[in-house]
N, C-alpha and C positions, 0 to 999 in steps of 0.2 A: 312404159307404164303398161302397155299391153302384155309385154313378157311376163310381168309381176302378177297380172291377172289371170293370164293363161296357165300359170304353173300350178301344178295340181299336187295337193297332199293326198296320198293314197288313203289316208284315214278320214278324210272328209267326205261326207255323203253329199250334203248340201250347203250352200253358203248364201247369204242374203245381205242385202244392203237396205237401210231405209233412208229415203230422200224426202226433203221437203218438197211439197207440191207447188209451193210458190217460187221454185227456181227452175223454170222449164229448160233453160239451155243446159245446165248442169246435169239435169235428169237425161235429156237426150244424148249428151256425151257419155254419160256412163253406160246408158243402154246400148250405144253403139260399140262401147269397149267390150262390154259383155258378150254382144252378138259377134263381134270380130274374134273373140277368144274362142268361139265355138264351144262353149261349156254349158250345155242346158241345165245343169245343177246349180247354176250360179244365176240369181234374180235380183232385180231392184224392184223396191216397193215403196209406194208413197203412204199407204195405209198400214198402220202396225198390226191390225186384225188380220190382214191378208198375209202378212209376213209370218205372223203366228201360225196360222192354219197351215201354210206351205212347209214351214219348218217342223212343226209339231208332228208331222206324219213319221219323221225318221228319230225323233227324240224320246228318251225314257220319261217316265212320269215326273222324276225330280228335275230333269233337264227342262221340261216344259214349264214347270213351276218357276225356275230361274229366269227363263226366257220371259214369261208373262210379268215377273217382277221388273226385269230390265226394262221391258217396253212400257211399263207404266211409270217409270221414274219421272219423267218430265209432266205428267199429267197433274192438273191441280187438285 
C-alpha cells in the first residue's frame, strides 16, 4: 500500500483524504502511511472545512465550487 501512496503523478499538486473522527486507529494508520511516503503535499483531514481551505489554495474557482459541492453531499 505504501508504494501506491508514494507514487506521484507529476500533474498532482496536492491530494487530501477525509477521515471520520470516530475511527482513531484508521486515522493513525493512514497518517503513518502518508508520513512514511514522505509526501508533504498529501494530507489527511477529519474536518471538511480544513480540507477545503488547504486544497482550495491550488484550485481554480470552478474546481473550488466542485470541491465545496462534493464535501457538502453528506450534510443534512
